C-alpha positions in Angstrom: 114.2 112.0 99.9 112.8 109.8 97.1 112.4 106.2 98.1 111.5 104.6 94.7 114.0 101.7 94.4 114.7 99.3 97.3 117.7 97.2 96.4 118.7 94.1 98.3 122.4 93.2 98.7 123.5 90.0 100.4 124.9 90.7 103.8 127.6 88.1 103.4 129.1 89.5 100.2 131.8 92.0 100.9 132.4 92.6 97.2 128.7 93.4 96.6 128.5 95.6 99.7 131.5 97.6 98.5 129.8 98.2 95.1 126.2 98.9 96.1 126.6 102.6 96.9 127.2 103.3 93.2 124.1 101.7 91.8 121.7 104.6 92.3 119.2 102.9 94.5 117.2 105.2 96.8 117.3 102.5 99.5 119.9 99.8 100.1 118.7 96.8 102.1 121.5 94.7 103.5 119.9 91.2 103.6 120.7 89.0 106.6 117.8 86.6 105.9 117.2 84.6 102.7 120.4 85.7 101.0 122.6 84.3 103.7 123.1 80.7 104.6 122.8 79.8 108.3 126.5 79.2 108.8 127.4 82.5 107.2 125.0 84.7 109.4 127.5 85.7 112.1 130.0 86.9 109.6 127.3 88.7 107.6 126.2 90.6 110.7 129.8 91.9 111.1 130.0 92.9 107.5 126.6 94.6 107.7 127.7 96.6 110.8 130.9 97.6 109.0 129.0 98.7 106.0 126.6 100.8 108.0 129.5 102.4 109.9 131.3 103.2 106.6 128.2 105.0 105.3 127.1 106.6 108.5 128.3 110.0 107.5 125.3 110.2 105.1 123.2 110.7 108.2 124.7 114.1 108.6 124.2 115.7 105.2 123.4 115.1 101.5 123.1 111.3 101.6 122.5 109.6 98.4 120.5 106.6 99.8 118.9 105.2 102.9 120.5 102.3 104.8 118.2 99.5 105.8 118.7 96.0 107.0 116.5 92.9 106.5 116.7 90.9 109.7 115.6 87.3 110.1 112.0 86.5 110.9 110.7 87.2 114.3 109.6 83.6 114.9 113.3 82.6 114.8 115.9 83.1 117.5 118.1 85.0 115.0 116.5 88.4 114.8 117.7 89.6 118.2 121.3 88.8 117.3 120.8 90.6 114.0 119.5 93.7 115.8 122.3 93.6 118.4 124.9 93.5 115.7 123.5 96.2 113.4 121.9 98.8 115.6 125.3 100.4 116.6 125.6 101.3 112.9 122.4 103.5 113.1 120.4 101.9 110.3 117.6 104.0 108.9 115.2 101.1 109.1 114.6 97.5 109.6 112.8 95.3 107.1 110.8 92.4 108.7 110.2 89.2 106.7 107.3 86.9 107.3 105.6 89.5 109.6 102.5 87.9 111.2 100.8 91.1 112.2 101.0 94.4 114.1 101.3 92.8 117.6 104.5 91.1 116.5 105.9 94.4 115.3 105.1 96.1 118.6 107.5 93.6 120.3 110.2 94.5 117.7 109.6 98.2 118.2 110.2 97.9 122.0 113.4 96.0 121.3 114.6 98.7 118.9 113.8 101.4 121.4 116.1 99.8 124.0 118.9 99.6 121.5 118.4 103.2 120.4 118.8 104.3 124.0 121.9 102.1 124.4 123.6 103.5 121.3 122.6 107.1 121.5 120.2 107.0 118.6 117.3 109.4 118.7 114.3 107.5 119.9 111.8 106.6 117.2 114.0 107.3 114.2 114.6 103.7 113.3 111.7 102.8 111.0 110.1 99.4 110.2 108.9 98.0 106.9 107.2 94.6 107.2 106.7 92.0 104.4 103.0 91.3 105.3 102.0 88.6 102.9 104.2 85.6 103.3 101.7 83.2 105.0 98.0 82.8 104.4 97.1 84.1 107.9 99.3 87.1 107.5 97.8 87.9 104.1 94.3 87.8 105.6 95.3 90.3 108.3 96.9 93.0 106.2 94.0 95.5 106.9 94.9 95.5 110.6 98.0 97.6 109.8 95.8 100.6 108.8 94.9 101.4 112.4 97.6 99.6 114.5 99.6 101.5 117.1 102.9 101.4 115.2 104.6 104.9 115.1 107.7 103.4 113.5 105.8 102.0 110.5 107.4 103.4 107.3 105.3 101.5 104.9 104.0 98.1 103.8 105.4 95.7 101.2 104.7 92.2 100.1 106.3 89.1 98.5 104.8 86.3 96.4 107.3 83.5 96.7 106.7 82.4 100.3 103.0 82.7 100.0 103.0 80.7 96.7 104.9 77.9 98.5 102.5 78.1 101.5 99.4 77.6 99.5 100.9 75.2 96.9 100.4 77.6 94.0 102.0 76.5 90.7 101.7 79.9 89.2 101.5 83.6 90.3 100.8 85.3 87.0 98.3 84.4 84.3 99.0 83.9 80.6 98.8 87.6 80.0 101.4 88.5 82.6 98.9 89.7 85.2 98.8 88.5 88.8 96.3 85.7 89.5 93.4 86.4 91.8 95.1 85.5 95.1 98.1 87.6 94.5 96.1 90.5 93.0 94.0 90.5 96.2 97.1 90.6 98.4 98.6 93.4 96.4 95.5 95.5 96.6 95.2 95.0 100.3 98.8 96.2 100.8 98.1 99.3 98.6 94.9 100.2 100.4 96.1 99.5 103.9 99.3 101.6 103.3 97.3 104.6 101.9 94.7 104.3 104.7 97.6 104.5 107.2 99.4 107.3 105.3 102.6 105.3 104.8 104.5 104.1 101.8 103.2 101.3 99.6 106.2 99.4 98.2 105.4 96.8 95.5 107.1 93.4 95.3 110.1 92.6 93.2 110.3 91.2 89.7 112.3 88.1 90.1 113.7 87.7 86.6 116.2 90.5 86.6 117.1 89.8 82.9 113.5 90.6 81.9 113.9 94.3 81.6 111.1 94.8 79.1 108.4 93.4 81.4 109.9 95.2 84.4 109.4 98.5 82.6 105.7 97.6 82.1 105.3 96.3 85.6 107.0 99.2 87.3 105.0 101.7 85.2 101.7 100.0 86.1 102.8 99.9 89.8 103.3 103.7 89.8 100.1 104.2 88.0 98.2 102.1 90.6 99.5 104.2 93.5 102.6 102.5 94.8 105.4 104.7 95.8 108.3 102.4 95.1 109.4 98.8 94.3 111.8 96.2 95.6 114.8 95.2 93.4 117.1 92.2 93.5 119.7 93.3 90.9 121.4 96.6 90.2 120.2 96.5 86.6 116.6 97.0 87.9 117.3 100.2 89.7 117.3 102.7 86.9 114.2 101.2 85.4 112.4 101.5 88.7 113.6 105.0 89.4 112.4 106.1 85.9 109.0 104.5 86.3 108.4 106.1 89.7 109.6 109.6 88.8 106.8 111.9 87.6 107.2 113.2 84.0 107.3 116.8 83.2 103.8 116.9 81.8 102.5 115.3 85.1 104.5 117.8 87.2 103.3 120.8 85.1 99.7 119.7 85.5 100.0 119.3 89.2 101.5 122.7 89.6 98.7 124.2 87.6 96.1 122.5 89.8 97.7 123.8 93.0 98.1 127.3 91.5 94.5 127.4 90.4 93.1 126.6 93.8 95.6 129.0 95.5 94.2 131.7 93.3 90.6 130.6 94.1 90.8 129.6 97.8 87.0 129.4 98.3 86.4 127.1 95.3 85.3 123.5 95.7 85.8 122.7 92.0 87.4 124.5 89.0 87.9 124.1 85.3 91.4 123.5 83.9 91.8 122.9 80.2 88.2 122.0 79.8 88.2 119.5 82.7 86.5 119.7 86.1 89.0 119.6 88.9 87.9 119.2 92.6 89.5 118.6 96.0 90.7 115.0 95.4 92.6 116.2 92.3 94.2 119.0 94.5 95.2 116.5 97.1 96.7 114.2 94.5 98.6 117.1 93.0 100.0 118.1 96.3 101.2 114.6 97.1 103.0 114.4 93.7 104.8 117.7 94.2 105.7 116.7 97.8 107.6 113.7 96.3 109.9 116.2 94.4 111.1 118.0 97.6 
């Protein structure tokens, strides 16, 4: 299934949880971390579990979206309580904020495996998506995910707000709207490490949900750079992200032509299509694009 738009919904808002299934997001992330005040976390866990149960039938056939939960950071005592509450609802995955590195996720993976066994979930099916950039030390270690022993790893994503606060940055983008050097470096590391590992690269969110014009540009650039999806904090962002990360007809037609040309010439290392030289990297890129449509 497509996993273009990753929409956060506060875990303590029953009204928003009841509506989120109709917003068209490929992935819904029930947020138990930043969106929920400390005093509201126990109630949010119960709401999250109820929501997961209500949509659990999607696991069986034709589901419209994947069900994920963002737990609290692993350097707090809250994450185990989060997992204990939501794992009986069979979430598709767990988003990990403020991830410090692969070793920390290995601890989480072991805990998830125990809960899978306890609740009759197929071992290894609960995936992990870490936010890998929220401290300077974590940002410097992003490349380690490329070769880490983490079979549950679904992808890598990043966030700018916590890192900005940690380094005392007063801006994240320059006057032209592009990321400043530090954040551009982090973003590139996420993209490269994810592709080196063969997992999804999910771009960070655009915090001003009213700014749809710039979101269209940013999402299109993200897709063009090689990201497979993008985080969203408001339902209005979902259709923009879905459109930006959906290949156009011209792109699909060209990919099919490349695959067909090499199928017709299995021994060829390079071919000409419409006056352009096409080689094996083009073929691989075409195959990946077409695989996203299935």
